[in-house]
PAZAPA-4460 file (N, C-alpha, C; in steps of 0.05 Angstrom, whole numbers, plus 32768, in hexadecimal, padded with zeros to 4 digits):
% residues 312
    n_x    n_y    n_z   ca_x   ca_y   ca_z    c_x    c_y    c_z   seq   type   mol
   7E5A   7F91   7BAF   7E46   7F94   7BC4   7E45   7F7A   7BD5     1      M     A
   7E3F   7F7E   7BEE   7E3E   7F67   7C00   7E24   7F69   7C11     2      A     A
   7E1B   7F52   7C1B   7E03   7F51   7C2C   7E09   7F3E   7C43     3      R     A
   7E01   7F46   7C5B   7E04   7F36   7C73   7DEB   7F37   7C83     4      R     A
   7DE0   7F20   7C8A   7DC7   7F1F   7C9A   7DCE   7F13   7CB5     5      Q     A
   7DC5   7F21   7CCA   7DCB   7F19   7CE5   7DB0   7F14   7CF4     6      L     A
   7DAE   7EFD   7D00   7D96   7EF6   7D0F   7D9B   7EFC   7D2C     7      T     A
   7D8A   7F0C   7D38   7D8E   7F15   7D54   7D74   7F10   7D64     8      I     A
   7D77   7F10   7D7E   7D60   7F0C   7D90   7D4B   7F22   7D8B     9      D     A
   7D32   7F1A   7D8E   7D1C   7F2D   7D89   7D1D   7F46   7D9B    10      N     A
   7D23   7F41   7DB4   7D25   7F58   7DC7   7D3C   7F6A   7DC0    11      A     A
   7D53   7F5E   7DB8   7D6A   7F6E   7DB0   7D64   7F7E   7D97    12      V     A
   7D55   7F71   7D84   7D4E   7F7E   7D6B   7D3D   7F97   7D71    13      A     A
   7D2A   7F95   7D84   7D19   7FAC   7D8B   7D2A   7FC3   7D96    14      A     A
   7D3E   7FBC   7DA7   7D4F   7FD1   7DB2   7D61   7FDD   7D9D    15      E     A
   7D6A   7FCC   7D8B   7D7C   7FD6   7D76   7D6E   7FE8   7D62    16      L     A
   7D55   7FE4   7D5E   7D46   7FF6   7D4D   7D43   8012   7D5A    17      A     A
   7D3C   8012   7D74   7D38   802B   7D81   7D1D   8037   7D7B    18      G     A
   7D16   804D   7D88   7CFD   805A   7D84   7CFC   8065   7D67    19      S     A
   7CE7   805D   7D59   7CE4   8065   7D3D   7CFD   8060   7D2C    20      E     A
   7D0A   804A   7D32   7D22   8041   7D23   7D39   8054   7D25    21      D     A
   7D3A   8065   7D3A   7D4E   8079   7D3C   7D6A   806E   7D3E    22      A     A
   7D6D   8058   7D4D   7D88   804B   7D50   7D90   803F   7D36    23      V     A
   7D7D   8032   7D29   7D83   8026   7D0F   7D8C   803A   7CFA    24      L     A
   7D7F   8051   7CF9   7D86   8066   7CE6   7DA2   8072   7CED    25      R     A
   7DA7   8075   7D06   7DC2   807F   7D0F   7DD7   806B   7D07    26      A     A
   7DD1   8051   7D0A   7DE4   803C   7D02   7DEA   803D   7CE4    27      L     A
   7DD5   8040   7CD4   7DD8   8041   7CB7   7DE8   805A   7CAF    28      E     A
   7DE3   8071   7CBC   7DF2   8089   7CB5   7E0F   8087   7CBC    29      G     A
   7E16   8079   7CD1   7E32   8076   7CD9   7E41   8062   7CC9    30      K     A
   7E34   804C   7CC1   7E42   8036   7CB4   7E47   803A   7C97    31      L     A
   7E36   8049   7C8A   7E3A   804D   7C6D   7E30   8036   7C5D    32      G     A
   7E1F   8025   7C68   7E12   800F   7C59   7DF5   800E   7C61    33      C     A
   7DE5   8001   7C50   7DC8   7FFF   7C56   7DC3   7FEB   7C6C    34      D     A
   7DB0   7FF3   7C7E   7DAA   7FE2   7C95   7D8B   7FDE   7C95    35      V     A
   7D83   7FC4   7C95   7D67   7FBE   7C96   7D62   7FAA   7CAD    36      F     A
   7D4B   7FAE   7CBB   7D43   7F9C   7CD0   7D27   7F92   7CCB    37      L     A
   7D25   7F78   7CC7   7D0B   7F6B   7CC2   7D08   7F56   7CD8    38      R     A
   7CF6   7F5B   7CEB   7CF3   7F49   7D01   7D0D   7F48   7D11    39      G     A
   7D19   7F31   7D13   7D32   7F2F   7D22   7D4A   7F29   7D0F    40      N     A
   7D47   7F30   7CF6   7D5D   7F2D   7CE2   7D66   7F48   7CD9    41      V     A
   7D80   7F4E   7CDE   7D8C   7F67   7CD6   7D9D   7F62   7CBD    42      L     A
   7D98   7F73   7CA9   7DA6   7F6F   7C8F   7DB8   7F88   7C8A    43      T     A
   7DD1   7F83   7C83   7DE4   7F98   7C7C   7DEA   7F95   7C5E    44      L     A
   7DE7   7FAA   7C4F   7DED   7FAA   7C32   7E00   7FC1   7C2C    45      D     A
   7E15   7FBB   7C1E   7E28   7FD0   7C16   7E43   7FC5   7C0D    46      G     A
   7E57   7FD6   7C0D   7E71   7FCD   7C06   7E7B   7FB9   7C1B    47      E     A
   7E8D   7FA7   7C12   7E95   7F91   7C23   7EA1   7F9B   7C3D    48      D     A
   7EB3   7FAF   7C3C   7EBF   7FBA   7C54   7EAB   7FC7   7C67    49      G     A
   7E98   7FD6   7C5C   7E83   7FE2   7C6C   7E71   7FCE   7C7A    50      D     A
   7E6B   7FB8   7C6C   7E5A   7FA3   7C77   7E69   7F95   7C8E    51      V     A
   7E83   7F90   7C8A   7E93   7F83   7C9F   7E94   7F95   7CB8    52      R     A
   7E99   7FAF   7CB4   7E99   7FC2   7CCA   7E7E   7FC2   7CD8    53      T     A
   7E68   7FC2   7CC8   7E4D   7FC2   7CD3   7E48   7FAA   7CE4    54      G     A
   7E51   7F93   7CDB   7E4D   7F7A   7CEA   7E5B   7F7C   7D06    55      E     A
   7E73   7F88   7D06   7E82   7F8B   7D1F   7E73   7F9E   7D32    56      T     A
   7E6A   7FB5   7D27   7E5C   7FC8   7D37   7E42   7FBD   7D42    57      V     A
   7E33   7FAF   7D31   7E19   7FA3   7D3A   7E1F   7F8E   7D50    58      V     A
   7E34   7F7F   7D4D   7E3B   7F6B   7D61   7E40   7F78   7D7C    59      G     A
   7E4F   7F8F   7D7C   7E54   7F9D   7D95   7E3B   7FA8   7DA1    60      E     A
   7E29   7FB3   7D90   7E10   7FBE   7D9A   7DFE   7FA8   7DA6    61      L     A
   7DFD   7F92   7D99   7DED   7F7B   7DA3   7DF8   7F72   7DBE    62      V     A
   7E13   7F71   7DC1   7E1F   7F69   7DDA   7E18   7F7D   7DF0    63      D     A
   7E19   7F97   7DEA   7E12   7FAB   7DFE   7DF5   7FA9   7E07    64      L     A
   7DE3   7FA4   7DF3   7DC6   7FA2   7DFA   7DC2   7F89   7E0B    65      I     A
   7DCF   7F73   7E05   7DCB   7F5A   7E14   7DD6   7F5D   7E31    66      E     A
   7DE8   7F70   7E35   7DF3   7F75   7E50   7DE5   7F8C   7E5E    67      H     A
   7DCD   7F94   7E53   7DBC   7FA7   7E60   7DC3   7FC4   7E5A    68      G     A
   7DD4   7FCA   7E47   7DDB   7FE5   7E40   7DC5   7FF1   7E2F    69      H     A
   7DBD   800A   7E36   7DA9   8018   7E26   7DB6   8024   7E0D    70      E     A
   7DAC   801C   7DF6   7DB7   8025   7DDD   7DA6   803C   7DD1    71      V     A
   7DB3   8052   7DCA   7DA6   8069   7DBE   7DB6   8070   7DA5    72      A     A
   7DAB   8083   7D94   7DBA   808A   7D7C   7DD7   8092   7D81    73      P     A
   7DDB   80A0   7D98   7DF7   80A9   7D9E   7E09   8092   7DA4    74      G     A
   7DFE   807B   7DAC   7E0F   8064   7DB3   7E1E   805B   7D9A    75      T     A
   7E14   805F   7D83   7E21   8057   7D6A   7E3C   8065   7D68    76      I     A
   7E3D   807F   7D6D   7E56   808E   7D6D   7E69   8083   7D82    77      E     A
   7E5F   807D   7D99   7E70   8073   7DAF   7E7C   8058   7DA8    78      E     A
   7E6C   8047   7D9D   7E76   802C   7D95   7E8B   802E   7D7F    79      V     A
   7E84   803D   7D6A   7E97   803F   7D53   7EB1   804D   7D5B    80      T     A
   7EAE   8062   7D6D   7EC6   8070   7D76   7ED8   805D   7D86    81      G     A
   7ECD   804C   7D97   7EDD   8039   7DA6   7EEA   8025   7D94    82      A     A
   7EDC   801B   7D80   7EE7   8007   7D6E   7EFE   8014   7D5D    83      L     A
   7EFA   802D   7D55   7F0F   803A   7D46   7F29   803D   7D56    84      D     A
   7F26   803E   7D71   7F3D   8040   7D83   7F46   8025   7D8D    85      A     A
   7F3B   8010   7D81   7F42   7FF4   7D89   7F3C   7FEF   7DA6    86      D     A
   7F26   7FFB   7DB0   7F1D   7FF6   7DCB   7F03   7FE7   7DCB    87      E     A
   7EFD   7FD9   7DE0   7EE4   7FCB   7DE3   7ECE   7FDF   7DEB    88      S     A
   7EB9   7FE2   7DDB   7EA4   7FF5   7DE3   7E98   7FEE   7DFF    89      P     A
   7E94   7FD4   7E04   7E89   7FCC   7E1E   7E9B   7FD5   7E35    90      A     A
   7EB5   7FD3   7E31   7EC8   7FDA   7E46   7EC5   7FF8   7E4D    91      K     A
   7EBF   8008   7E39   7EBC   8025   7E3E   7EA0   802B   7E49    92      I     A
   7E8B   8022   7E3A   7E70   802A   7E41   7E65   801D   7E5A    93      L     A
   7E71   8006   7E62   7E67   7FF8   7E7A   7E76   8000   7E93    94      D     A
   7E89   8013   7E91   7E98   801D   7EA8   7E87   8032   7EB6    95      D     A
   7E73   802A   7EC5   7E60   803C   7ED3   7E6E   8048   7EEB    96      V     A
   7E74   8063   7EEA   7E82   8070   7F00   7E6F   807A   7F16    97      V     A
   7E55   807D   7F0F   7E42   8086   7F23   7E26   807F   7F1A    98      W     A
   7E17   8074   7F2C   7DFB   806C   7F26   7DE9   8074   7F3D    99      S     A
   7DD4   8083   7F37   7DC1   808C   7F4C   7DA6   808F   7F3F   100      H     A
   7D93   807E   7F48   7D78   807E   7F3D   7D7A   807B   7F1E   101      R     A
   7D70   808F   7F10   7D71   808E   7EF3   7D8A   8099   7EE6   102      N     A
   7D9D   80A1   7EF7   7DB6   80AD   7EEC   7DCB   8097   7EEB   103      T     A
   7DD6   8093   7ED4   7DEB   807F   7ED0   7E01   808C   7EC0   104      R     A
   7E18   8091   7ECD   7E2E   80A0   7EC0   7E44   808D   7EB9   105      V     A
   7E4B   808D   7E9F   7E61   807C   7E95   7E6F   808B   7E7F   106      A     A
   7E88   8085   7E7A   7E96   8091   7E63   7E88   808A   7E49   107      P     A
   7E8A   809C   7E36   7E7E   8098   7E1C   7E92   8098   7E05   108      K     A
   7EAB   80A0   7E0B   7EC0   80A0   7DF7   7ED9   8094   7E03   109      T     A
   7EED   808E   7DF1   7F06   8083   7DFB   7F14   8096   7E0D   110      V     A
   7F14   80B0   7E07   7F21   80C4   7E18   7F13   80C7   7E33   111      N     A
   7EF9   80C5   7E33   7EEA   80C6   7E4C   7EF1   80AF   7E5E   112      Q     A
   7EF4   8097   7E52   7EFD   807F   7E61   7F19   8084   7E6C   113      K     A
   7F2B   808F   7E5C   7F46   8094   7E66   7F45   80A9   7E7D   114      A     A
   7F33   80BB   7E7B   7F30   80D1   7E90   7F27   80C5   7EAA   115      Y     A
   7F13   80B4   7EAB   7F09   80A9   7EC4   7F1E   8095   7ECF   116      V     A
   7F2C   8087   7EBE   7F41   8075   7EC8   7F58   8086   7ED4   117      D     A
   7F5E   809C   7EC8   7F73   80AE   7ED2   7F6C   80B9   7EEE   118      S     A
   7F53   80C0   7EF1   7F49   80CB   7F0B   7F4C   80B5   7F20   119      I     A
   7F47   809C   7F19   7F4A   8086   7F2C   7F67   8082   7F33   120      R     A
   7F79   8085   7F20   7F94   807C   7F23   7FA8   8092   7F2B   121      D     A
   7FA0   80AC   7F29   7FB2   80C2   7F2E   7FA7   80D4   7F44   122      H     A
   7FB9   80E1   7F52   7FB1   80F4   7F66   7FA6   810E   7F5A   123      T     A
   7FB3   8117   7F44   7FAA   812F   7F36   7FA5   8128   7F18   124      I     A
   7F8E   812E   7F0E   7F88   812A   7EF1   7F7F   8144   7EE5   125      T     A
   7F8A   814B   7ECE   7F81   8162   7EBF   7F70   8158   7EA7   126      F     A
   7F58   8162   7EA5   7F47   815C   7E8D   7F44   8176   7E7D   127      G     A
   7F50   8176   7E65   7F52   818E   7E55   7F44   8189   7E3A   128      I     A
   7F31   819A   7E33   7F24   8196   7E19   7F0C   81A8   7E16   129      G     A
   7EFE   81A7   7DFF   7EE8   81B9   7DF9   7ECF   81B3   7E0A   130      P     A
   7EBC   81C5   7E08   7EA2   81C1   7E15   7E94   81A8   7E0C   131      A     A
   7E86   819B   7E1E   7E75   8185   7E16   7E84   816A   7E17   132      G     A
   7E9D   8169   7E21   7EAB   8150   7E21   7EA8   8141   7E3B   133      T     A
   7E98   814B   7E4D   7E92   813D   7E66   7EA7   8140   7E7C   134      G     A
   7EB9   8153   7E79   7ECF   8156   7E8D   7EC4   815A   7EA9   135      K     A
   7EB3   816E   7EAC   7EA8   8175   7EC7   7E94   8160   7ED0   136      T     A
   7E82   8158   7EBF   7E6D   8145   7EC7   7E79   812B   7ED1   137      F     A
   7E8D   8120   7EC2   7E99   8107   7ECB   7EA9   810A   7EE5   138      L     A
   7EB6   8122   7EE8   7EC5   8127   7F00   7EB3   8128   7F18   139      A     A
   7E9C   8135   7F15   7E89   8137   7F2B   7E7D   811B   7F31   140      V     A
   7E79   810B   7F1D   7E6F   80EF   7F21   7E84   80DF   7F31   141      A     A
   7E9D   80E2   7F29   7EB2   80D4   7F38   7EB4   80DD   7F55   142      M     A
   7EB0   80F7   7F59   7EB0   8102   7F74   7E99   80F7   7F85   143      A     A
   7E81   80F6   7F79   7E6A   80EB   7F87   7E6E   80CE   7F8E   144      A     A
   7E7A   80BF   7F7C   7E80   80A3   7F81   7E94   809F   7F97   145      A     A
   7EA9   80AF   7F97   7EBE   80AE   7FAC   7EB3   80B4   7FC7   146      A     A
   7EA1   80C8   7FC8   7E94   80D0   7FE1   7E82   80BA   7FEB   147      L     A
   7E72   80AE   7FD9   7E60   8099   7FE2   7E6E   8080   7FEC   148      S     A
   7E86   807B   7FE1   7E95   8063   7FE9   7EA7   8069   8002   149      R     A
   7EA6   8081   800B   7EB6   8088   8023   7ED4   808B   801D   150      G     A
   7EDB   808F   8003   7EF7   8092   7FFC   7F01   80AE   8004   151      E     A
   7EEF   80C1   8005   7EF5   80DD   800E   7EDF   80E5   8021   152      V     A
   7EE5   80F9   8031   7ED1   8103   8044   7EC3   811C   803A   153      S     A
   7ECF   8129   8025   7EC4   8142   801B   7EC7   8144   7FFD   154      R     A
   7EB6   8153   7FF0   7EB9   815A   7FD4   7EBA   8179   7FD2   155      V     A
   7ECE   8183   7FC5   7ED0   81A0   7FC2   7ED1   81A7   7FA4   156      I     A
   7EBE   81B8   7F9C   7EBC   81C0   7F80   7EC2   81DE   7F7F   157      L     A
   7ED4   81E6   7F6D   7EDB   8202   7F6C   7EE0   820B   7F4F   158      T     A
   7EDD   8225   7F4B   7EE2   8232   7F31   7EED   824D   7F36   159      R     A
   7EFD   8257   7F23   7F05   8274   7F25   7EED   8285   7F1D   160      P     A
   7EE8   829A   7F2C   7ED2   82AD   7F26   7EDC   82C2   7F13   161      A     A
   7EE2   82BA   7EFB   7EED   82CD   7EE7   7ED5   82DB   7ED9   162      V     A
   7ED8   82F5   7ED6   7EC2   8305   7ECB   7EC3   8304   7EAD   163      E     A
   7EAE   82F8   7EA0   7EAD   82F6   7E83   7E98   830A   7E7A   164      A     A
   7E9F   8324   7E79   7E8D   8338   7E6F   7E7B   8345   7E84   165      G     A
   7E7C   833B   7E9D   7E6B   8346   7EB2   7E7A   8346   7ECC   166      E     A
   7E7C   835C   7ED9   7E8C   835E   7EF2   7E7C   8354   7F09   167      S     A
   7E8A   8345   7F1B   7E7D   833C   7F34   7E71   8353   7F44   168      L     A
   7E7F   836A   7F44   7E76   8380   7F54   7E5B   838B   7F4B   169      G     A
   7E54   8386   7F32   7E3B   8391   7F28   7E24   837D   7F28   170      F     A
   7E2A   8364   7F30   7E15   8350   7F33   7E06   8354   7F4D   171      L     A
   7DEC   8350   7F4D   7DDD   8355   7F65   7DE1   8340   7F7B   172      P     A
   7DDB   8347   7F94   7DDB   8334   7FAA   7DF5   8334   7FBA   173      G     A
   7DF6   8321   7FCE   7E0D   831E   7FDF   7E22   830E   7FD0   174      D     A
   7E38   8307   7FDE   7E4E   82F9   7FD1   7E46   82DE   7FC5   175      I     A
   7E34   82CF   7FD4   7E2B   82B6   7FCA   7E1C   82B9   7FB0   176      Q     A
   7E0B   82CD   7FAF   7DFB   82D2   7F97   7E0D   82DB   7F80   177      A     A
   7E22   82E9   7F87   7E35   82F3   7F72   7E44   82DC   7F65   178      K     A
   7E4D   82C8   7F75   7E5D   82B2   7F6A   7E4C   829B   7F5F   179      V     A
   7E32   829C   7F66   7E20   8286   7F5D   7E21   8280   7F3F   180      D     A
   7E20   8295   7F2E   7E21   828F   7F11   7E3A   8280   7F09   181      P     A
   7E51   8285   7F16   7E69   8277   7F0F   7E69   825A   7F18   182      Y     A
   7E5B   8254   7F2D   7E5B   823A   7F39   7E43   8229   7F31   183      L     A
   7E30   8235   7F23   7E17   8228   7F1C   7E1C   820D   7F0C   184      R     A
   7E2E   820C   7EF9   7E32   81F2   7EEB   7E3A   81DC   7EFE   185      P     A
   7E49   81E2   7F13   7E51   81CD   7F26   7E39   81C5   7F37   186      L     A
   7E28   81D7   7F3F   7E0F   81D1   7F4D   7DFE   81BF   7F3B   187      F     A
   7DFB   81C6   7F21   7DEA   81B6   7F0F   7DF4   819A   7F0D   188      D     A
   7E0E   8196   7F0B   7E19   817B   7F09   7E14   816B   7F22   189      A     A
   7E17   8178   7F39   7E11   816A   7F52   7DF4   8161   7F54   190      L     A
   7DE2   8173   7F4D   7DC5   816C   7F4F   7DBD   8157   7F3A   191      F     A
   7DCD   8154   7F25   7DC9   813E   7F12   7DD1   8123   7F1E   192      D     A
   7DE4   8124   7F31   7DEE   810B   7F3D   7DDF   8102   7F56   193      M     A
   7DD6   8115   7F66   7DCB   810F   7F80   7DAF   811C   7F84   194      L     A
   7DA0   8111   7F97   7D86   811E   7F9E   7D8B   8139   7FAA   195      D     A
   7D7B   814D   7FA4   7D7F   8168   7FAE   7D80   8169   7FCD   196      P     A
   7D70   8158   7FDA   7D71   8157   7FF8   7D8C   814F   8002   197      E     A
   7D98   813B   7FF5   7DB2   8131   7FFE   7DC7   8146   7FF8   198      R     A
   7DC6   8153   7FE1   7DDA   8168   7FDA   7DD8   817E   7FEF   199      V     A
   7DC0   8187   7FF6   7DBD   819C   800A   7DC7   8194   8025   200      N     A
   7DC3   817B   802C   7DCD   8171   8046   7DEB   8170   8046   201      A     A
   7DF7   8168   8030   7E14   8168   802D   7E20   8185   802F   202      Y     A
   7E12   8198   8023   7E1A   81B4   8025   7E1A   81BD   8042   203      F     A
   7E04   81B7   8050   7E01   81C0   806B   7E16   81B5   807E   204      E     A
   7E1E   819C   8079   7E33   818F   8089   7E4F   8195   8080   205      R     A
   7E52   81A2   8069   7E6C   81A8   805E   7E79   8190   8050   206      G     A
   7E69   817B   804B   7E73   8164   803D   7E79   816B   8020   207      T     A
   7E68   817C   8015   7E6D   8187   7FFA   7E70   81A5   7FFC   208      I     A
   7E85   81AF   7FF0   7E8A   81CC   7FF1   7E8D   81D6   7FD4   209      E     A
   7E7F   81EB   7FCD   7E81   81F7   7FB2   7E89   8214   7FB7   210      V     A
   7EA0   821C   7FAD   7EAA   8237   7FB4   7EBC   8241   7F9E   211      A     A
   7EBF   825C   7F9D   7ED2   8268   7F89   7EEE   8260   7F90   212      P     A
   7F00   8260   7F7D   7F1B   8258   7F80   7F29   8268   7F96   213      L     A
   7F22   8282   7F98   7F30   8293   7FAC   7F2D   8288   7FC8   214      A     A
   7F18   8278   7FCD   7F13   826D   7FE8   7F26   8257   7FEF   215      F     A
   7F36   824D   7FDB   7F49   8237   7FE0   7F63   8241   7FEC   216      M     A
   7F69   825A   7FEA   7F83   8265   7FF3   7F87   8260   8011   217      R     A
   7F9F   8257   8018   7FA6   8253   8034   7F9D   8239   8040   218      G     A
   7F90   8228   8031   7F86   820F   803C   7F98   81F7   8034   219      R     A
   7F96   81E2   8044   7FA1   81C8   803D   7F8A   81B5   803D   220      T     A
   7F85   81A8   8026   7F6C   8199   8023   7F73   817B   8025   221      I     A
   7F6A   816E   803B   7F6F   8152   803F   7F55   8142   803A   222      N     A
   7F59   8128   8033   7F43   8115   8031   7F2B   8120   8021   223      D     A
   7F31   812C   800A   7F1C   8139   7FFA   7F1F   8133   7FDD   224      S     A
   7F09   8135   7FCE   7F09   8133   7FB1   7F04   8150   7FA8   225      F     A
   7F18   815C   7F9B   7F17   8178   7F94   7F16   817B   7F75   226      V     A
   7F03   818B   7F6B   7F01   8190   7F4F   7F04   81AD   7F4A   227      I     A
   7F17   81B5   7F39   7F1A   81D0   7F2F   7F0F   81D1   7F13   228      L     A
   7EF9   81DF   7F0F   7EED   81E1   7EF4   7EF4   81FC   7EE7   229      D     A
   7EF2   81FD   7ECD   7EF8   8216   7EBE   7F15   8220   7EC4   230      E     A
   7F27   820D   7EC6   7F42   8214   7ECF   7F52   8225   7EBB   231      A     A
   7F48   8227   7EA2   7F55   8239   7E8F   7F55   8256   7E98   232      Q     A
   7F42   825C   7EAA   7F40   8278   7EB4   7F4F   827D   7ECE   233      N     A
   7F62   826B   7ED4   7F74   8270   7EEB   7F8D   827D   7EE0   234      T     A
   7F9A   828D   7EF1   7FB5   8297   7EEB   7FC9   8281   7EF3   235      S     A
   7FE2   8282   7EEA   7FF6   826F   7EF3   7FF8   826E   7F11   236      P     A
   7FF7   8285   7F1E   7FFA   8286   7F3C   7FE2   8278   7F49   237      D     A
   7FCA   827D   7F3E   7FB2   8270   7F49   7FB3   8252   7F46   238      Q     A
   7FBD   8249   7F2F   7FBF   822C   7F2A   7FD3   821F   7F3E   239      M     A
   7FEA   822D   7F42   7FFD   8223   7F56   7FF1   8222   7F72   240      K     A
   7FE3   8238   7F79   7FD6   8239   7F93   7FC3   8222   7F97   241      M     A
   7FB3   821D   7F83   7F9F   8207   7F85   7FAD   81EC   7F88   242      F     A
   7FBF   81E6   7F77   7FCC   81CB   7F77   7FDB   81C6   7F91   243      L     A
   7FE6   81DC   7F9D   7FF5   81D8   7FB6   7FE2   81D7   7FCF   244      T     A
   7FC8   81D8   7FCB   7FB5   81D3   7FE1   7FB2   81B5   7FE6   245      R     A
   7FBD   81A4   7FD5   7FBA   8187   7FD7   7FC4   817D   7FF2   246      L     A
   7FB3   816E   7FFF   7FBA   8161   8019   7FB9   8143   8017   247      G     A
   7FBD   8136   802D   7FBE   8118   802E   7FA2   810D   8028   248      F     A
   7FA1   80F8   8019   7F88   80EA   8014   7F75   80F8   8001   249      G     A
   7F80   810D   7FF3   7F6F   811C   7FE0   7F75   8116   7FC4   250      S     A
   7F62   811C   7FB3   7F65   8118   7F96   7F5B   8132   7F89   251      R     A
   7F68   813A   7F73   7F60   8153   7F65   7F5B   814D   7F48   252      M     A
   7F47   815A   7F3D   7F41   815A   7F20   7F3F   8177   7F17   253      V     A
   7F4E   817D   7F03   7F4E   8199   7EF8   7F43   8197   7EDB   254      V     A
   7F2F   81A7   7ED5   7F23   81A6   7EBB   7F23   81C2   7EAE   255      T     A
   7F24   81C3   7E94   7F23   81DC   7E86   7F26   81DA   7E68   256      G     A
   7F21   81F0   7E5A   7F22   81F1   7E3D   7F34   8209   7E36   257      D     A
   7F4B   8203   7E2C   7F5F   8218   7E26   7F57   8229   7E0E   258      V     A
   7F41   8222   7E00   7F38   8233   7DEA   7F23   8247   7DF4   259      T     A
   7F1B   8247   7E0D   7F07   8259   7E18   7F12   8268   7E31   260      Q     A
   7F27   8276   7E2D   7F34   8285   7E43   7F27   82A0   7E45   261      I     A
   7F1D   82A7   7E5D   7F10   82C1   7E61   7F21   82D5   7E70   262      D     A
   7F3B   82CF   7E73   7F4D   82E2   7E80   7F51   82FA   7E6F   263      L     A
   7F5C   830F   7E7B   7F62   8327   7E6C   7F76   8321   7E56   264      E     A
   7F74   832F   7E40   7F86   832B   7E29   7FA3   832D   7E33   265      R     A
   7FB3   8319   7E2C   7FD0   8319   7E33   7FD6   830B   7E4D   266      G     A
   7FC1   8305   7E5D   7FC5   82F7   7E76   7FCA   82D9   7E70   267      A     A
   7FDC   82CD   7E7F   7FE2   82B0   7E7B   7FCE   829F   7E8A   268      K     A
   7FC7   8289   7E7E   7FB5   8276   7E8B   7FC5   8261   7E9A   269      S     A
   7FBC   825C   7EB3   7FCA   8248   7EC3   7FC7   822C   7EB8   270      G     A
   7FB1   8227   7EAA   7FAD   820D   7E9F   7FBF   8208   7E87   271      L     A
   7FC5   821D   7E78   7FD7   821A   7E61   7FF4   8215   7E6C   272      V     A
   7FFC   8224   7E80   8017   8222   7E8A   801C   8208   7E99   273      E     A
   8008   81FE   7EA7   800C   81E7   7EB8   8012   81CE   7EA8   274      V     A
   8008   81CD   7E8F   800F   81B7   7E7E   802C   81B5   7E77   275      G     A
   8039   81CC   7E74   8056   81CC   7E6F   8066   81C6   7E88   276      N     A
   805B   81CE   7E9F   806A   81CB   7EB8   8069   81AF   7EC4   277      I     A
   8051   81A4   7EC4   804C   818B   7ED3   8049   8172   7EC1   278      L     A
   8049   8175   7EA7   8047   815E   7E95   805E   814B   7E9B   279      D     A
   8058   8132   7EA1   806D   811E   7EA6   8073   811A   7EC4   280      G     A
   8067   812B   7ED5   806B   8128   7EF2   805B   8110   7EFC   281      V     A
   8067   80FF   7F0C   805A   80E6   7F15   8041   80EC   7F25   282      Q     A
   802C   80DC   7F20   8012   80DE   7F2E   8002   80F5   7F25   283      D     A
   800A   8103   7F0F   7FFA   8118   7F02   7FF4   810F   7EE6   284      I     A
   7FDB   8111   7EDD   7FD4   8108   7EC2   7FC5   811E   7EB3   285      S     A
   7FCB   8120   7E99   7FBD   8132   7E88   7FAD   8123   7E73   286      F     A
   7F93   8127   7E72   7F82   811B   7E5E   7F77   8131   7E4C   287      I     A
   7F7D   812F   7E32   7F74   8145   7E20   7F5E   813B   7E0E   288      R     A
   7F48   8149   7E0F   7F30   8141   7DFF   7F30   8151   7DE5   289      F     A
   7F22   8145   7DD1   7F1F   8153   7DB7   7F02   8154   7DAF   290      G     A
   7EFD   815F   7D98   7EE1   8161   7D8E   7ED2   8147   7D8D   291      G     A
   7EE1   8131   7D88   7ED5   8116   7D87   7EC9   810D   7DA1   292      E     A
   7ED1   811B   7DB7   7EC7   8113   7DD2   7EAF   8123   7DDA   293      D     A
   7EA6   8136   7DCA   7E8E   8146   7DD1   7E76   8133   7DD1   294      V     A
   7E68   8132   7DE8   7E51   8120   7DEB   7E37   8130   7DEF   295      V     A
   7E37   8149   7DE9   7E1E   8158   7DE8   7E12   8156   7DCD   296      R     A
   7DFF   8167   7DC6   7DF2   8167   7DAC   7E07   8167   7D96   297      H     A
   7E01   8158   7D80   7E14   8156   7D6A   7E1D   8171   7D60   298      K     A
   7E0B   8185   7D61   7E12   81A0   7D58   7E29   81AC   7D68   299      L     A
   7E2A   81A5   7D82   7E40   81AF   7D92   7E5B   81A4   7D88   300      V     A
   7E5B   818B   7D80   7E74   817F   7D75   7E7C   818E   7D5B   301      Q     A
   7E69   8195   7D4B   7E6F   81A3   7D32   7E78   81C0   7D38   302      R     A
   7E6D   81CC   7D4C   7E75   81E8   7D53   7E92   81E7   7D5D   303      I     A
   7E99   81D4   7D6E   7EB4   81D1   7D79   7EC8   81CD   7D62   304      V     A
   7EC0   81BC   7D4F   7ED2   81B6   7D38   7ED5   81CF   7D27   305      A     A
   7EC0   81DE   7D23   7EC2   81F6   7D12   7ED4   820B   7D1E   306      A     A
   7ED2   820F   7D39   7EE3   8222   7D46   7F00   8219   7D46   307      Y     A
   7F04   81FE   7D49   7F1F   81F3   7D48   7F2D   81F8   7D2D   308      A     A
   7F1C   81F6   7D18   7F27   81FB   7CFD   7F30   8218   7CF9   309      D     A
   7F24   822B   7D08   7F2A   8247   7D05   7F42   8250   7D16   310      R     A
   7F4B   823E   7D28   7F62   8245   7D39   7F7A   824B   7D29   311      E     A
   7F8A   8260   7D30   7FA2   8266   7D20   7FB7   8251   7D24   312      P     A
***
């Protein structure tokens, strides 16, 4: 057994404890050693290797707090995941891609960091992985940032209106009301990033466009940030149609989850096929997320893992 005592600043100690010691308990659960905080002295008790790991993790957390990063129980997962991948947690968590009032969007995992870097460095980026990995949210944040910096003049968000158990024809209302359920997640992400008044003004001016994939046909899209969401529900022809809309000064992000395809049985997914066709093509990047990148409720991560274990 080993013991290590670390003396830290009082303000840092308060942050590290968290509300009702929530951060401290999360730290103890992740490290596999006993963690005690008395005043500004943190004590680690356990096997020698666990204590050494704990000292490293605590050092990274202290550094994040001292640089103004808000630490929560989930931050422990983010820090340990980065360290396991031999990455600096601060390099990942301090890469703020969008900030607006109380909204601060930054990668939380190594793959999310690779994803935002890929969007910066490539004309077309594919983000493929399970629900809750931040594919759409980060892409919308990057689009909002590009628009605010004047890097693009428009943001276009699109999804295939694939019927998952309910036909468009039987939904009430006009065409906008019919497609609204398919596009709602994109609206929600936008309103998380920007004030509703600004979003509505952008819609009225055509600066932001949210439309079904079918509306992309026949267009050449210049000087725009274009996001295709739920791309697993495209056909190969639709995927080709979308990608060939690319014009000068534009950037595209394609997101989807190949384990949640809603196409008719036997139909091929454009997202599945495009990986075989375009992998290795210059200026196109594929980022593949796994269950370890799920940043929603912990139960979502366990659900994703359980389904993955059942895959044939």
